[in-house]
N, C-alpha and C positions, 0 to 999 in steps of 0.2 A: 612203695617199699623203701624204708630208710635203712641204708647200710652204713651210716656214718659211725655208729657205735662199734660194730665189729671191725670196721676199717681202722678206727683209732686204737682199739685193743690190739689188732694185728701189728700196727706200727710200733706200739710199745714192746710187744714181744720180740719183734725184729731187732730193735735197738738193744734190748736186754741180751739177746743171744749174740749180737755182734760185739758187744763190749767184752764178752768172755774170750774173744779171739785176739790175742796180742799181736800176732803177725798181721792180721787184717787191719787192726788199728794203726800199727806202724806204717803199713802201706798207705792207709788213708791220709796220714800226716804227710808222707812223701808226695802223694798226688796233690794234696792241698798246697804244699809249698811250690810244686812245679807250676800249678795253675796260677798261683800268686806271682811267681816270677814272670810267667808269660804275660799276665795282665799289667804288671808293673814294669815291663821292658823299657818303655820310654823314660820312666823316672830313674831306673837303675843306670841306663846308659847316660842320662843327663848328669847323674852324680859322678860317673866316671869321666864325663866330658868327651865322649866319643859317639859315633853312630855306625850303623852296620854297612854303609855304602862308601864312605870316604876313603880314598886311596892315600897311603903314606909311603911313597917310593923311597924316601930317605931312611926308612926303617928296615929295608931289605938290602941284601948284598947282591947287586946285579952281576958282579964278577963270578959269583958262585951259583948263578941260576935263579936268584931271588930268595935265598935262604934268609930268614929273619936274623937281624943283627942282635947279638947279646944272648945271655943264657936263658933257658926255658922259653925259647921261641920269641924272645924280645919282650918278655914280661917286665913291667915296670909300674910305677905309680900311675902313669897315664894310660897304660894298657895292662889291665889286671891279669889277663890270661895270655898275653902275647899278641902277635899279629899273624895274619895270614901270609903264607909264602907268596912271592911274586907281587902281590897287590899291596900288602901292608895293611889291609883292612883289619879292624879290631876284632879279635876272636870272641871276646866276652859279649860284645854287642851283637855279633852274628849268632852266637849261641842262644842268647835270651830271645832275640827276635825269631830265631828258628823254632824255638819252643812254641811261640804264638802260632806259627804256620802249621807245624806238625800236629799240635793238639787241636787247633781250630779245624783243620781239614778232617781229622779223625772224628771229632764230635759232630761236625756237620754231616759227614757221611753216615754216621750212626743214626742221626735223627731221620735222614731219608730212608734208611733201611728199616727202622722201627715203624715209621709211618706206613710204608708200603706193606711190610710183613703183617702188621696188625690188621690193616684194612682188608687186604686180600684174604688173609686167614679167616677173619670173622665173616666176611661176605661168603666165602666158600662154605663155612660151617653152617650158616643160617640160610643160605640160598637153596633153591631147588636142585634137582639132580643134575640138570644141564649146567647151571651156574657153577656148581661144585666141580663138575668134570672139567670145564674149560679153565677155571682158575687154578685148579690143581695141576693141570698139564702145563700151564704157563709157568707156575712155580717150579715144576720139574725141569723145564728148559733152563731156567736161570740157575738152578742148583747144579746142573751139568755143565754150564757154560764156563770155559777156562778164563778166569778173571784176568790174569796177566796178559794173555794174548789179546783179548778183546779190549782191555784198557790201553794197551800199547797201540793198537790200531786206531782207536777212537781219539786218543790224545795226540797222535801223530798227524791227524788230518784236520783238526780243529784250528782255526786261525789263532795266532798268538795274541791278537788284540783282545780276545776274551780274557777276563781275569783268571789267571791260571789256578790259584788256590780254590776258587769257586768251582772251576771246571773239574779239577781233580776230585773234589768232594762229591760232585754230582755223578761223575763216572763211576767212582768206587761205590757210592750209595745205590745207584741204579742197577749196576751189573752184578754185585755180589751180596751175599748175606741175607737179603730179605726173603729169598725163596725158601731157605731152610726155616727161617722164622715163621713164614706163612704156613708151611706144612705143620709146624708144631702148634701154632695158634689154632689152625683148623681142627686138629685132633682134640685140643683142649676144649674148643667151642662145642664140638659134637658131644663131649662128655657133659659139659655144663647144661646143654640143651635138655638133657634127660632129668635134670633135677626138678624137684617139686616147685621151688619158688619161681623158676623160669616158666613152668607150665601154668602156674597161677597168674603170672604176668600176662601170658597169652590169653587166658580166659578173661582177664580183666579188660581186654581190648587194646592192650599196648601194641604199637607197631614194631616192626623189626628194628628200626633205627633206635627207638627208645629202649627196647630190650637190650640191644647191643651196648648202648651207652650206660644204662643204669644197672644191668645185671651181669653182662658178660665181662666188661672191662675190669671191674674190681677183681673178678676171679682170675683174670689173665695177668694181673699186675706182677705176681711173683715170677712166673716163667719168663715174662718179657724183660723184667729188670735183670734177671740172671743172664739172659741172652745178650742184653746190652752190655753187661760187664765183660763179656767175652769179645764182643765186636770192637770195642774201643781200642784195646791193644793190638788187635788184628789189623785194624784200619791204620794205625800209626805205622806198623811194619810195612803195609802195602804202600802207603804214601812215601815212605823212605825208599822202598825198592823202586818205585816209579821215578822218583827224583834221581836216584842213583843211576838209573838207566837212561836218564836224559830227557824223559817225556813228562816229568812231573812239574814241580814249581821251577820256574826259569829265573836265572840271575837278572837283576841284582837282588831279588827277593831271597832272603836267606832261608834255608831249610836244612835240617840235619842230614837228610839223604843227599841233598845237593852238595853239602860240605864233604860228605864221604866220597862223592864222585871225584872231587878235586884233590882229595887227600891221599888217594891210593899210591901216588908216586912220591909222596913226601914222608912216608912212615919212618925212614931212617934219618933224614936230615932234620925234620921237624915233627917228631912223633906226637906232640900235643895236638897238632892239627887233625890227626886221625883219632886219637884217644878221646878227645873232648866230646865231639858229636856222637861217637860210638858209645861212650860211657853214658851220655845223657839218654840216648835211645834205649840202651839196655836197662838202665835204672827205671825209666818211665814204663816200659813194657812189663818189667818184672813187678813193679809196684801195682800196676793196674791188674795184672794177672792174679797176684796174691789177694788184692782187694776183691776182685770178682769171685774168687773161690770162697772168700769169707762171706760175701753177700749171698752166694748160693747156699752155703751151709746155714746161715742165719734164717733164710727163707724156707728151709726144709727142716721142720721140727725133728724128723727122724734122723737126719744127718747130724743135727745139733746134739741130740741125745746120745747118738753113738760116739760123738766127739767127747762129751762129758764122761761117758762110761770108760772110754779108752784112757782119758787123762787120769781118772780115779784109779784105774788098775795100775797104771805106771807109777803113780804116787805110792800105792800100797806095796808094789814090788820093790821100790827104792827104800 
């Protein structure tokens, strides 16, 4: 059964609907710029002539507790956004390298969640009664599991020699998110199982794995992509919260949440030290949330048609 033509047609319809949403397109541009900044962090810091770990004690006033010397937190031609209080580390370098960590951890955790959720959900939907029962109960346990409590406990006992960003991504991905996705995928799989083309595939002698790969996964693409668009900003917030609590990414590796941990006592003397990572975190989560909502609308023809009707009515009223 060749599903390439419908898939291509569906992709064209998706892009056509997405292009009608200006907010989602704007958010996509912001997300693309953030990803570009994260990937180009070594190049950008080389242009500035700084790195995220070098201390500059001469740029802070030790008599005042380490406040940066000069206006705007010590901003200059050599330090575009100023320097960090006490240490004098370059804020621009730490901010762009922090984007690599925050986005990388969130995306890696999302990949783990999607893989677990899809595999468990499809296996539960296509398996026999006992397989379905066991996998559904396992998913229920992880849905009910308190993420922050479990993540704090796991991250506190793991040796620091393990790469911290990888560890945080694995803990977030394994503990949260995938249980809800598995239950959603299971429900969708049970619906797809009743369709004629799946029954025809079974009568043709196809095995369960082949049916799942060729018939189920294309039908699950839309809800899974929509769920992934929700998971990424959530994971960024979780990583920032864990780093803020001191169990996430450890110094000297920069992270936005880690920067916020150190900035809570400097908001009066050096407000940019707090505002820069907080603003970057807010902008990233907002852009990903708006983009996720746009993707959800573009993948749902009914929602897209309601959006067009509502827009047309507002234009007529104006």
